[in-house]
Backbone as a chain_set.jsonl record, in Angstrom:
{"seq": "MQSVEFKIEKTIKSKPKGYLLFSDDFSHRGSAESIRKALQNLKEKGLIRSVAHGIYVRPIIDKYIGEVLPTAEDVAKAIARRDKIKLISTGAYALHALGLSTQVPLKLVFLTDGAPRIIKVGKRTIKLKRTTPKNLKAKGKISSLVIQALREIGKDKATEVELRKINTLLQKEDPKLLQHDIALAPVWIREIMKQAIDK", "coords": {"N": [[-38.654, -27.562, -19.054], [-38.298, -25.405, -20.811], [-40.018, -23.539, -19.6], [-38.741, -23.024, -17.169], [-36.373, -21.885, -18.073], [-37.439, -19.652, -19.387], [-38.588, -18.229, -17.253], [-36.306, -17.654, -15.734], [-34.873, -16.128, -17.56], [-36.567, -13.922, -17.769], [-36.404, -12.882, -15.19], [-33.685, -12.178, -15.118], [-33.616, -10.201, -17.095], [-35.067, -8.263, -15.846], [-33.392, -7.079, -14.123], [-30.865, -4.507, -13.741], [-28.312, -3.951, -16.252], [-25.101, -5.305, -15.643], [-25.599, -6.087, -13.098], [-24.933, -8.474, -10.622], [-25.596, -11.936, -10.614], [-26.475, -14.896, -8.876], [-26.365, -18.441, -9.167], [-27.814, -19.685, -7.2], [-29.815, -17.865, -6.703], [-31.931, -18.564, -8.229], [-33.028, -20.856, -7.248], [-35.628, -21.449, -6.508], [-36.909, -21.773, -8.85], [-36.768, -24.223, -10.082], [-35.376, -27.575, -10.477], [-31.946, -28.245, -9.526], [-30.499, -29.146, -11.723], [-32.098, -28.385, -13.944], [-31.967, -25.634, -13.696], [-29.239, -25.201, -14.019], [-28.938, -26.014, -16.696], [-30.609, -24.147, -17.959], [-29.291, -21.711, -17.405], [-26.928, -22.219, -18.739], [-27.827, -22.346, -21.382], [-28.743, -19.703, -21.7], [-26.391, -18.407, -21.466], [-25.061, -19.317, -23.738], [-26.65, -18.118, -25.625], [-25.837, -15.577, -25.337], [-26.909, -13.796, -23.54], [-26.109, -13.685, -20.878], [-22.994, -13.639, -19.014], [-20.502, -15.735, -17.594], [-18.871, -15.002, -14.629], [-17.586, -16.045, -12.48], [-17.449, -19.185, -10.711], [-20.701, -20.256, -10.641], [-21.62, -17.652, -10.624], [-23.052, -15.006, -12.381], [-23.477, -12.49, -14.99], [-25.299, -9.938, -16.67], [-23.857, -8.429, -19.13], [-22.651, -5.004, -19.274], [-22.728, -2.97, -22.093], [-20.424, -1.046, -23.621], [-20.142, 1.613, -25.905], [-17.664, 2.194, -26.926], [-15.67, 0.476, -25.838], [-16.828, -1.985, -25.798], [-17.941, -4.999, -24.225], [-18.367, -4.666, -20.735], [-17.261, -6.091, -17.941], [-17.933, -7.158, -14.541], [-15.662, -6.284, -11.866], [-13.223, -8.036, -9.821], [-13.468, -6.943, -7.322], [-16.112, -6.023, -7.375], [-17.422, -8.464, -7.442], [-16.725, -9.526, -4.936], [-18.04, -7.687, -3.242], [-20.688, -8.207, -3.972], [-20.996, -10.837, -3.076], [-20.735, -10.434, -0.334], [-22.992, -8.86, 0.111], [-25.057, -10.611, -0.621], [-24.672, -12.794, 1.158], [-24.843, -11.509, 3.537], [-22.576, -10.769, 5.033], [-19.586, -9.459, 6.607], [-16.859, -7.733, 5.159], [-13.407, -7.037, 5.232], [-10.844, -5.388, 3.68], [-7.5, -6.544, 3.121], [-3.857, -6.634, 3.341], [-2.012, -6.397, 0.269], [-4.12, -5.486, -1.279], [-5.441, -3.646, 0.368], [-3.477, -1.664, 0.503], [-3.439, -0.876, -2.187], [-6.082, 0.02, -2.52], [-6.044, 2.32, -0.977], [-4.372, 3.877, -2.408], [-1.708, 3.698, -1.917], [-0.175, 1.984, -3.225], [0.559, 1.285, -6.593], [0.3, -1.033, -7.838], [-1.846, -3.439, -9.082], [-3.315, -5.874, -7.248], [-3.328, -9.393, -7.872], [-4.418, -11.16, -6.211], [-6.983, -10.88, -3.999], [-7.465, -10.359, -0.675], [-9.672, -10.805, 1.948], [-10.793, -10.193, 5.263], [-13.299, -11.893, 7.068], [-16.574, -12.557, 8.527], [-17.912, -14.581, 7.57], [-18.158, -17.755, 5.763], [-15.0, -19.306, 5.113], [-13.397, -19.116, 1.943], [-12.329, -19.562, -1.514], [-12.492, -17.722, -4.443], [-12.431, -17.712, -7.908], [-11.894, -15.241, -10.245], [-11.667, -14.613, -13.385], [-8.338, -13.876, -14.082], [-7.814, -13.242, -11.551], [-7.967, -13.71, -7.952], [-10.171, -14.169, -5.237], [-9.901, -14.259, -1.845], [-11.449, -15.292, 1.039], [-10.989, -14.901, 4.363], [-11.699, -16.281, 7.399], [-12.155, -14.578, 10.463], [-11.647, -13.277, 13.843], [-14.334, -11.702, 15.708], [-13.433, -9.238, 16.768], [-11.531, -8.24, 14.968], [-13.137, -7.298, 12.99], [-14.475, -5.111, 13.812], [-13.887, -2.5, 13.148], [-15.146, 0.549, 11.87], [-14.923, 2.715, 10.108], [-14.515, 3.49, 6.669], [-12.098, 4.388, 5.52], [-10.311, 4.376, 7.744], [-10.347, 1.682, 8.562], [-9.145, 0.447, 6.398], [-6.634, 1.653, 6.541], [-5.575, 0.575, 8.917], [-5.221, -2.124, 8.156], [-3.51, -1.786, 5.967], [-1.207, -0.668, 7.142], [-0.496, -2.795, 8.755], [0.299, -4.558, 6.78], [2.494, -3.194, 5.688], [4.209, -3.072, 7.908], [5.698, -2.719, 11.196], [7.401, 0.277, 11.92], [8.258, 0.505, 9.289], [7.052, 2.065, 7.397], [7.325, 4.632, 4.98], [8.203, 8.173, 4.956], [6.719, 9.471, 3.033], [4.565, 7.69, 2.678], [3.441, 7.819, 5.251], [2.633, 10.494, 5.36], [0.698, 10.512, 3.352], [-1.15, 8.687, 4.435], [-1.919, 10.126, 6.69], [-3.186, 12.341, 5.51], [-5.331, 11.063, 4.253], [-6.705, 9.981, 6.476], [-7.66, 12.27, 7.653], [-9.878, 12.777, 6.215], [-11.702, 11.03, 7.107], [-14.656, 10.243, 9.001], [-14.71, 11.845, 12.088], [-15.731, 10.62, 14.457], [-15.868, 7.91, 13.778], [-13.213, 7.474, 13.256], [-12.014, 7.865, 15.796], [-13.19, 5.717, 17.11], [-12.085, 3.543, 15.685], [-9.346, 3.855, 16.074], [-9.011, 3.045, 18.695], [-9.178, 0.314, 18.408], [-6.948, -0.491, 17.079], [-3.564, -1.906, 16.894], [-1.028, -0.843, 19.26], [1.231, 0.519, 18.044], [0.213, 1.23, 15.556], [-1.896, 2.769, 16.341], [-0.634, 5.056, 17.344], [0.303, 6.247, 14.992], [-2.116, 6.796, 13.677], [-3.327, 8.581, 15.423], [-2.105, 10.971, 14.919], [-3.506, 12.186, 12.891], [-5.668, 13.275, 14.165], [-4.602, 15.11, 15.882], [-3.865, 17.172, 14.261]], "CA": [[-37.338, -26.95, -19.207], [-38.509, -24.095, -21.428], [-40.652, -22.617, -18.659], [-37.705, -22.64, -16.202], [-35.484, -20.96, -18.78], [-38.195, -18.424, -19.649], [-38.718, -17.498, -15.976], [-34.98, -17.152, -15.357], [-34.552, -15.052, -18.507], [-37.407, -12.775, -17.401], [-35.813, -12.325, -13.959], [-32.407, -11.55, -15.488], [-33.902, -8.973, -17.863], [-35.67, -7.256, -14.948], [-32.28, -6.464, -13.385], [-30.043, -3.635, -14.593], [-27.094, -4.558, -16.789], [-23.999, -5.177, -14.694], [-26.019, -6.661, -11.814], [-24.422, -9.847, -10.482], [-26.611, -12.944, -10.274], [-25.948, -16.179, -8.404], [-27.244, -19.546, -9.585], [-28.703, -19.952, -6.047], [-30.933, -16.92, -6.748], [-33.023, -19.166, -9.007], [-33.306, -22.196, -6.698], [-37.092, -21.657, -6.421], [-37.439, -21.901, -10.219], [-36.755, -25.611, -10.566], [-34.317, -28.425, -9.934], [-30.583, -27.747, -9.738], [-30.096, -29.505, -13.093], [-32.837, -27.566, -14.926], [-31.432, -24.269, -13.566], [-27.901, -25.238, -14.625], [-29.129, -26.069, -18.158], [-31.197, -22.868, -18.387], [-28.227, -20.706, -17.358], [-25.987, -22.562, -19.815], [-28.474, -21.93, -22.636], [-28.779, -18.242, -21.745], [-24.988, -18.018, -21.681], [-24.779, -19.597, -25.157], [-27.4, -17.113, -26.404], [-25.157, -14.295, -25.166], [-27.624, -12.903, -22.62], [-25.307, -13.546, -19.656], [-21.622, -14.14, -19.021], [-20.083, -16.302, -16.309], [-17.701, -14.264, -14.122], [-16.957, -16.961, -11.521], [-18.275, -20.389, -10.581], [-22.039, -20.005, -10.086], [-21.917, -16.212, -10.609], [-23.275, -14.549, -13.756], [-23.827, -11.083, -15.162], [-25.745, -9.456, -17.984], [-22.823, -7.391, -19.247], [-22.881, -3.65, -19.774], [-22.05, -2.798, -23.386], [-19.942, 0.308, -23.849], [-20.026, 1.782, -27.367], [-16.25, 2.325, -27.314], [-14.816, -0.67, -25.457], [-17.577, -3.248, -25.847], [-18.421, -5.566, -22.963], [-17.731, -4.268, -19.479], [-17.604, -7.114, -16.948], [-17.646, -6.75, -13.159], [-14.31, -6.541, -11.366], [-13.161, -8.953, -8.669], [-13.983, -6.166, -6.187], [-17.574, -6.048, -7.503], [-17.855, -9.819, -7.08], [-16.58, -9.632, -3.47], [-19.126, -6.898, -2.631], [-21.952, -8.908, -4.229], [-21.014, -11.995, -2.176], [-20.988, -9.897, 1.011], [-24.389, -8.416, 0.138], [-25.923, -11.788, -0.67], [-24.515, -13.632, 2.352], [-24.962, -10.639, 4.713], [-21.343, -10.907, 5.801], [-18.721, -8.282, 6.592], [-15.55, -7.946, 4.54], [-12.412, -5.979, 5.415], [-9.699, -5.595, 2.777], [-6.214, -6.678, 3.809], [-2.656, -6.808, 2.541], [-1.708, -5.588, -0.923], [-5.343, -4.85, -1.767], [-5.672, -2.47, 1.22], [-2.504, -0.656, 0.037], [-3.892, -0.405, -3.499], [-7.338, 0.753, -2.33], [-5.714, 3.617, -0.396], [-3.491, 4.604, -3.313], [-0.323, 3.594, -1.432], [0.513, 1.116, -4.187], [-0.062, 1.345, -7.922], [0.205, -2.413, -8.334], [-3.168, -4.058, -8.9], [-3.054, -7.241, -6.795], [-4.091, -10.47, -8.506], [-5.088, -11.879, -5.127], [-7.666, -10.004, -3.05], [-7.697, -11.085, 0.583], [-10.588, -10.111, 2.849], [-11.185, -10.82, 6.53], [-14.758, -12.009, 7.045], [-17.255, -13.352, 9.557], [-18.602, -15.639, 6.818], [-17.403, -18.994, 5.519], [-13.764, -19.097, 4.333], [-13.469, -19.712, 0.598], [-11.536, -18.927, -2.568], [-13.294, -17.555, -5.653], [-11.601, -17.331, -9.045], [-12.56, -14.305, -11.157], [-10.687, -14.423, -14.457], [-6.978, -14.159, -13.627], [-7.69, -12.805, -10.16], [-8.502, -14.602, -6.924], [-10.701, -13.563, -4.013], [-9.776, -15.181, -0.708], [-12.14, -14.851, 2.243], [-10.378, -15.521, 5.543], [-12.515, -16.09, 8.607], [-11.385, -13.976, 11.54], [-12.376, -13.047, 15.099], [-15.198, -10.52, 15.634], [-12.685, -8.012, 17.101], [-10.871, -7.736, 13.757], [-14.143, -6.767, 12.055], [-15.217, -4.054, 14.498], [-13.582, -1.182, 12.572], [-16.337, 1.057, 11.187], [-14.606, 3.69, 9.074], [-14.035, 2.898, 5.409], [-10.681, 4.72, 5.353], [-9.506, 3.953, 8.897], [-10.199, 0.207, 8.586], [-8.137, 0.138, 5.369], [-5.335, 2.109, 7.045], [-5.094, -0.426, 9.889], [-4.757, -3.301, 7.418], [-2.376, -1.388, 5.122], [-0.035, -0.547, 8.018], [-0.11, -4.176, 9.139], [1.001, -5.127, 5.632], [3.793, -2.509, 5.58], [5.024, -3.529, 9.04], [6.085, -1.731, 12.211], [8.582, 1.123, 11.645], [8.704, 0.34, 7.898], [6.366, 3.021, 6.517], [8.163, 5.771, 4.595], [7.626, 9.491, 5.265], [5.705, 9.729, 1.993], [3.4, 6.859, 3.018], [2.839, 8.344, 6.484], [1.945, 11.752, 5.018], [-0.493, 10.12, 2.574], [-2.084, 8.083, 5.397], [-2.414, 11.222, 7.524], [-4.119, 13.12, 4.682], [-6.525, 10.231, 4.054], [-7.427, 9.847, 7.746], [-8.343, 13.527, 7.961], [-11.156, 12.75, 5.479], [-12.573, 10.068, 7.79], [-15.572, 10.765, 10.023], [-13.955, 11.862, 13.351], [-16.259, 9.638, 15.428], [-15.454, 6.577, 13.32], [-11.757, 7.421, 13.413], [-11.756, 7.649, 17.235], [-13.622, 4.344, 17.395], [-11.168, 2.577, 15.077], [-8.024, 4.001, 16.694], [-9.022, 2.228, 19.919], [-9.088, -1.11, 18.047], [-5.669, -0.757, 16.402], [-2.389, -2.186, 17.733], [-0.469, 0.4, 19.818], [2.09, 1.252, 17.106], [-0.653, 1.798, 14.509], [-2.679, 3.792, 17.042], [0.191, 6.272, 17.43], [0.318, 6.854, 13.647], [-3.454, 7.288, 13.371], [-3.638, 9.713, 16.303], [-1.537, 12.188, 14.349], [-4.534, 12.815, 12.048], [-6.589, 13.994, 15.056], [-3.85, 16.213, 16.498], [-3.645, 18.267, 13.298]], "C": [[-37.482, -25.54, -19.769], [-39.063, -23.092, -20.425], [-39.643, -22.137, -17.609], [-36.79, -21.595, -16.849], [-36.172, -19.61, -19.016], [-38.288, -17.563, -18.386], [-37.383, -16.884, -15.556], [-34.592, -15.977, -16.258], [-35.313, -13.775, -18.145], [-36.83, -12.076, -16.158], [-34.533, -11.565, -14.283], [-32.651, -10.211, -16.194], [-34.527, -7.874, -17.0], [-34.603, -6.529, -14.133], [-31.477, -5.548, -14.304], [-28.812, -4.363, -15.113], [-25.951, -4.3, -15.809], [-24.32, -5.767, -13.339], [-25.553, -8.117, -11.737], [-25.51, -10.785, -9.979], [-25.926, -14.244, -9.87], [-26.912, -17.287, -8.82], [-28.235, -19.89, -8.463], [-29.927, -19.037, -6.046], [-32.168, -17.532, -7.41], [-33.471, -20.525, -8.464], [-34.803, -22.509, -6.619], [-37.722, -21.886, -7.804], [-37.478, -23.335, -10.741], [-35.637, -26.406, -9.925], [-32.951, -27.824, -10.26], [-30.135, -27.987, -11.179], [-30.791, -28.629, -14.131], [-32.344, -26.112, -14.882], [-30.067, -24.186, -14.242], [-28.011, -25.202, -16.153], [-29.661, -24.745, -18.683], [-30.124, -21.78, -18.435], [-27.2, -20.946, -18.466], [-26.537, -22.102, -21.167], [-28.456, -20.403, -22.785], [-27.374, -17.67, -21.955], [-24.63, -18.189, -23.159], [-25.49, -18.596, -26.079], [-26.756, -15.726, -26.298], [-25.848, -13.324, -24.225], [-26.776, -12.633, -21.363], [-23.895, -14.069, -19.886], [-21.327, -14.7, -17.64], [-18.839, -15.547, -15.852], [-16.922, -15.075, -13.092], [-17.891, -18.148, -11.39], [-19.606, -20.041, -9.904], [-22.434, -18.534, -10.023], [-21.959, -15.703, -12.055], [-23.585, -13.056, -13.787], [-24.381, -10.873, -16.567], [-24.846, -8.253, -18.265], [-23.324, -6.047, -19.76], [-22.12, -3.561, -21.1], [-21.709, -1.326, -23.573], [-19.692, 0.482, -25.352], [-18.572, 1.891, -27.838], [-15.436, 1.069, -27.023], [-15.54, -2.015, -25.46], [-18.042, -3.702, -24.473], [-17.637, -5.066, -21.762], [-18.195, -5.259, -18.415], [-17.262, -6.632, -15.54], [-16.206, -7.088, -12.764], [-14.377, -7.554, -10.227], [-13.713, -8.256, -7.426], [-15.513, -6.175, -6.189], [-18.126, -7.399, -7.053], [-17.803, -9.995, -5.558], [-17.719, -8.897, -2.767], [-20.469, -7.593, -2.795], [-22.101, -10.126, -3.316], [-21.354, -11.538, -0.757], [-22.451, -9.494, 1.169], [-25.339, -9.613, 0.197], [-25.892, -12.579, 0.635], [-24.656, -12.858, 3.66], [-23.762, -10.815, 5.649], [-20.533, -9.62, 5.691], [-17.399, -8.657, 5.95], [-14.652, -6.76, 4.86], [-11.202, -6.323, 4.553], [-8.405, -5.678, 3.57], [-5.067, -6.654, 2.801], [-2.503, -5.849, 1.384], [-2.952, -4.88, -1.444], [-5.678, -3.604, -0.95], [-4.737, -1.335, 0.79], [-2.967, -0.033, -1.271], [-5.147, 0.462, -3.357], [-7.102, 2.152, -1.772], [-4.834, 4.474, -1.315], [-2.043, 4.601, -2.857], [0.507, 2.683, -2.333], [-0.212, 1.212, -5.518], [-0.268, -0.051, -8.501], [-1.175, -2.993, -8.035], [-2.943, -5.509, -8.48], [-3.925, -8.272, -7.517], [-4.875, -11.25, -7.462], [-5.675, -10.867, -4.139], [-7.971, -10.813, -1.801], [-8.571, -10.221, 1.491], [-10.747, -10.909, 4.14], [-12.709, -10.839, 6.53], [-15.287, -12.759, 8.267], [-18.055, -14.472, 8.886], [-17.717, -16.861, 6.629], [-16.131, -18.687, 4.726], [-13.896, -19.761, 2.97], [-12.552, -18.959, -0.358], [-12.392, -18.905, -3.83], [-12.378, -17.052, -6.763], [-12.415, -16.439, -9.968], [-11.558, -13.949, -12.247], [-9.3, -14.81, -13.967], [-6.775, -13.808, -12.157], [-8.382, -13.765, -9.206], [-9.004, -13.787, -5.743], [-10.577, -14.621, -2.913], [-10.484, -14.569, 0.494], [-11.579, -15.629, 3.421], [-11.228, -15.229, 6.771], [-11.629, -15.554, 9.726], [-12.255, -13.77, 12.775], [-13.23, -11.774, 14.968], [-14.442, -9.21, 15.89], [-12.043, -7.389, 15.861], [-11.835, -7.113, 12.756], [-14.917, -5.591, 12.646], [-14.95, -2.655, 13.946], [-14.763, -0.728, 11.72], [-16.033, 1.99, 10.021], [-14.056, 3.027, 7.823], [-12.538, 3.145, 5.234], [-9.853, 4.148, 6.503], [-9.33, 2.436, 8.973], [-9.16, -0.242, 7.556], [-6.733, 0.518, 5.85], [-4.744, 1.091, 8.029], [-4.499, -1.626, 9.158], [-3.533, -2.99, 6.55], [-1.101, -1.279, 5.959], [0.444, -1.91, 8.513], [0.71, -4.819, 8.024], [2.4, -4.505, 5.488], [4.742, -2.976, 6.686], [5.456, -2.388, 9.952], [7.403, -1.052, 11.832], [9.081, 1.019, 10.197], [8.033, 1.316, 6.92], [7.288, 4.203, 6.228], [7.461, 7.072, 4.986], [6.508, 9.825, 4.278], [4.421, 8.957, 2.312], [2.676, 7.409, 4.248], [2.079, 9.647, 6.224], [0.643, 11.461, 4.276], [-1.569, 9.547, 3.507], [-2.73, 9.172, 6.249], [-3.464, 12.037, 6.781], [-5.434, 12.356, 4.497], [-7.367, 10.17, 5.328], [-8.168, 11.132, 8.122], [-9.67, 13.648, 7.206], [-12.165, 11.807, 6.136], [-13.496, 10.8, 8.775], [-14.854, 10.703, 11.376], [-14.422, 10.83, 14.382], [-15.817, 8.225, 15.065], [-13.947, 6.401, 13.502], [-11.387, 7.146, 14.869], [-12.075, 6.211, 17.627], [-12.58, 3.334, 16.91], [-9.756, 2.654, 15.644], [-7.921, 3.1, 17.928], [-8.853, 0.739, 19.634], [-7.708, -1.497, 17.505], [-4.562, -1.143, 17.379], [-1.734, -0.859, 18.136], [0.346, 1.193, 18.801], [1.306, 1.885, 15.958], [-1.486, 2.946, 15.096], [-1.927, 5.127, 17.067], [0.236, 7.006, 16.084], [-1.032, 7.504, 13.355], [-3.824, 8.514, 14.201], [-3.146, 11.033, 15.733], [-2.549, 12.93, 13.469], [-5.525, 13.628, 12.878], [-5.899, 15.236, 15.611], [-3.663, 17.405, 15.579], [-4.685, 19.357, 13.459]], "O": [[-36.867, -24.597, -19.269], [-38.638, -21.937, -20.394], [-39.681, -20.976, -17.202], [-36.478, -20.565, -16.252], [-35.554, -18.557, -18.862], [-38.098, -16.348, -18.427], [-37.33, -15.748, -15.085], [-34.057, -14.971, -15.793], [-34.759, -12.677, -18.211], [-36.778, -10.848, -16.088], [-34.315, -10.457, -13.794], [-31.974, -9.22, -15.919], [-34.519, -6.701, -17.374], [-34.873, -5.492, -13.528], [-31.412, -5.782, -15.511], [-28.326, -5.296, -14.474], [-25.848, -3.222, -15.224], [-23.426, -5.936, -12.509], [-25.754, -8.892, -12.672], [-26.244, -10.468, -9.043], [-24.918, -14.636, -10.459], [-28.128, -17.092, -8.824], [-29.352, -20.332, -8.731], [-30.958, -19.378, -5.465], [-33.294, -17.087, -7.189], [-34.2, -21.257, -9.133], [-35.206, -23.672, -6.657], [-38.918, -22.157, -7.912], [-38.149, -23.621, -11.733], [-35.025, -25.967, -8.952], [-32.825, -26.996, -11.162], [-29.474, -27.141, -11.782], [-30.16, -28.18, -15.088], [-32.309, -25.438, -15.911], [-29.773, -23.223, -14.949], [-27.285, -24.466, -16.821], [-29.221, -24.268, -19.729], [-30.057, -21.015, -19.397], [-26.671, -20.002, -19.055], [-25.81, -21.544, -21.988], [-28.187, -19.881, -23.867], [-27.199, -16.6, -22.539], [-23.984, -17.329, -23.757], [-25.001, -18.273, -27.161], [-27.083, -14.818, -27.063], [-25.441, -12.168, -24.11], [-26.733, -11.512, -20.856], [-23.635, -14.832, -20.817], [-21.839, -14.203, -16.637], [-17.861, -15.457, -16.594], [-15.74, -14.823, -12.859], [-19.009, -18.118, -11.904], [-19.639, -19.593, -8.758], [-23.463, -18.194, -9.438], [-21.04, -15.933, -12.84], [-23.907, -12.444, -12.768], [-23.982, -11.543, -17.519], [-25.051, -7.178, -17.701], [-24.265, -5.959, -20.549], [-20.988, -4.033, -21.201], [-22.593, -0.475, -23.669], [-19.105, -0.389, -25.994], [-18.288, 1.699, -29.021], [-14.62, 0.642, -27.84], [-14.946, -3.051, -25.163], [-18.481, -2.893, -23.656], [-16.407, -5.045, -21.769], [-19.365, -5.272, -18.033], [-16.387, -5.782, -15.374], [-15.618, -8.048, -13.261], [-15.457, -7.883, -9.736], [-14.346, -8.889, -6.581], [-16.138, -6.317, -5.138], [-19.152, -7.475, -6.378], [-18.728, -10.548, -4.963], [-18.298, -9.413, -1.811], [-21.296, -7.581, -1.883], [-23.197, -10.416, -2.837], [-22.155, -12.168, -0.067], [-23.072, -9.743, 2.203], [-26.299, -9.622, 0.968], [-26.931, -12.983, 1.157], [-24.6, -13.436, 4.746], [-23.904, -10.984, 6.86], [-20.761, -8.8, 4.802], [-16.878, -9.752, 6.163], [-15.082, -5.61, 4.771], [-10.616, -7.398, 4.677], [-8.229, -4.976, 4.565], [-5.276, -6.655, 1.588], [-2.812, -4.662, 1.486], [-2.849, -3.785, -1.996], [-6.148, -2.61, -1.505], [-5.155, -0.179, 0.721], [-2.9, 1.183, -1.449], [-5.261, 1.509, -3.995], [-7.87, 3.071, -2.057], [-4.585, 5.646, -1.034], [-1.234, 5.395, -3.339], [1.731, 2.621, -2.216], [-1.442, 1.22, -5.568], [-0.929, -0.221, -9.526], [-1.611, -3.032, -6.884], [-2.431, -6.301, -9.271], [-5.114, -8.043, -7.741], [-5.864, -11.914, -7.776], [-4.943, -10.095, -3.521], [-8.657, -11.833, -1.864], [-8.253, -9.064, 1.766], [-10.825, -12.138, 4.119], [-13.341, -9.902, 6.044], [-14.559, -13.488, 8.941], [-18.781, -15.214, 9.549], [-16.663, -16.985, 7.253], [-16.167, -17.904, 3.777], [-14.449, -20.856, 2.862], [-12.066, -17.87, -0.054], [-12.945, -19.927, -4.238], [-11.64, -16.084, -6.579], [-13.492, -16.823, -10.422], [-10.701, -13.086, -12.054], [-9.093, -15.928, -13.494], [-5.708, -14.043, -11.59], [-9.263, -14.53, -9.597], [-8.353, -12.839, -5.303], [-11.086, -15.734, -3.045], [-10.157, -13.46, 0.916], [-11.677, -16.855, 3.476], [-11.445, -14.072, 7.131], [-10.502, -16.01, 9.915], [-13.452, -14.055, 12.755], [-12.885, -10.874, 14.202], [-14.771, -8.183, 15.295], [-12.013, -6.167, 15.718], [-11.412, -6.478, 11.79], [-15.895, -5.126, 12.059], [-15.698, -1.723, 14.239], [-15.316, -1.508, 10.945], [-16.795, 2.05, 9.056], [-13.234, 2.114, 7.903], [-11.794, 2.242, 4.851], [-8.823, 3.514, 6.277], [-8.281, 1.955, 9.402], [-8.397, -1.177, 7.795], [-5.767, -0.202, 5.599], [-3.553, 0.786, 7.973], [-3.409, -2.09, 9.495], [-2.633, -3.819, 6.413], [-0.039, -1.74, 5.54], [1.643, -2.141, 8.669], [1.683, -5.529, 8.28], [3.369, -5.208, 5.2], [5.919, -3.24, 6.44], [5.563, -1.238, 9.525], [8.382, -1.709, 11.476], [10.213, 1.408, 9.912], [8.41, 1.38, 5.75], [7.952, 4.712, 7.13], [6.272, 7.073, 5.307], [5.481, 10.391, 4.653], [3.323, 9.507, 2.226], [1.446, 7.458, 4.281], [1.013, 9.875, 6.797], [-0.386, 12.085, 4.539], [-2.748, 9.879, 3.385], [-3.935, 9.145, 6.498], [-4.503, 12.384, 7.342], [-6.515, 12.939, 4.577], [-8.59, 10.293, 5.275], [-9.178, 11.089, 8.824], [-10.488, 14.514, 7.516], [-13.339, 11.788, 5.766], [-13.14, 11.85, 9.308], [-14.425, 9.623, 11.784], [-13.607, 10.24, 15.092], [-15.439, 7.44, 15.934], [-13.471, 5.321, 13.853], [-10.545, 6.293, 15.147], [-11.333, 5.575, 18.374], [-12.233, 2.392, 17.623], [-9.047, 1.648, 15.694], [-6.888, 2.477, 18.174], [-8.433, -0.018, 20.509], [-7.348, -2.674, 17.477], [-4.603, -0.762, 18.549], [-1.872, 0.138, 17.428], [0.182, 2.408, 18.696], [1.681, 2.941, 15.447], [-1.741, 3.951, 14.434], [-2.51, 6.187, 16.839], [0.21, 8.236, 16.042], [-1.09, 8.624, 12.848], [-4.554, 9.387, 13.732], [-3.703, 12.09, 16.027], [-2.466, 14.149, 13.314], [-6.15, 14.558, 12.368], [-6.526, 16.28, 15.789], [-3.346, 18.507, 16.028], [-4.654, 20.352, 12.735]]}, "num_chains": 1, "name": "protein.A"}
């Protein structure tokens, strides 16, 4: 038991603070039970904190605010990296990510080509919704968010202020990626996005 815990502790300390670790990362270190106990002990010692079921972090310590734990967004990115899956933000989170909404959503919904699941991170929830490959073909970081944000707002419901903001954001997108993503969007969204090219 000690040797499993020692090996896991050594691995954790070799990673930078703030790096997210999954209990599965240590599966080669011993049995599921010995890994669970080792992680529990290291948690009790204060080396790591649990941020979600089976996900841990060695927290960053800020001299002014103390412990800095990963956000739900960080957890979603770490899951995507580990599972080699694609995630596209949708709904209220897409609006927030673009600055079209100041409200921080408690529920983050992502379209994915991975397994559907719900992950609880503190008071927030990450929902991964499996979708068709076509919905994941958007390549631009901004343009893919714009497509999802406009879907959330709805056809003919975007205000002039929102449309101007979207236009300004799209002009920062790589033109090749923007052209690629416009072709994937529904017709009414395509017309809005094209305005960024015509400028």
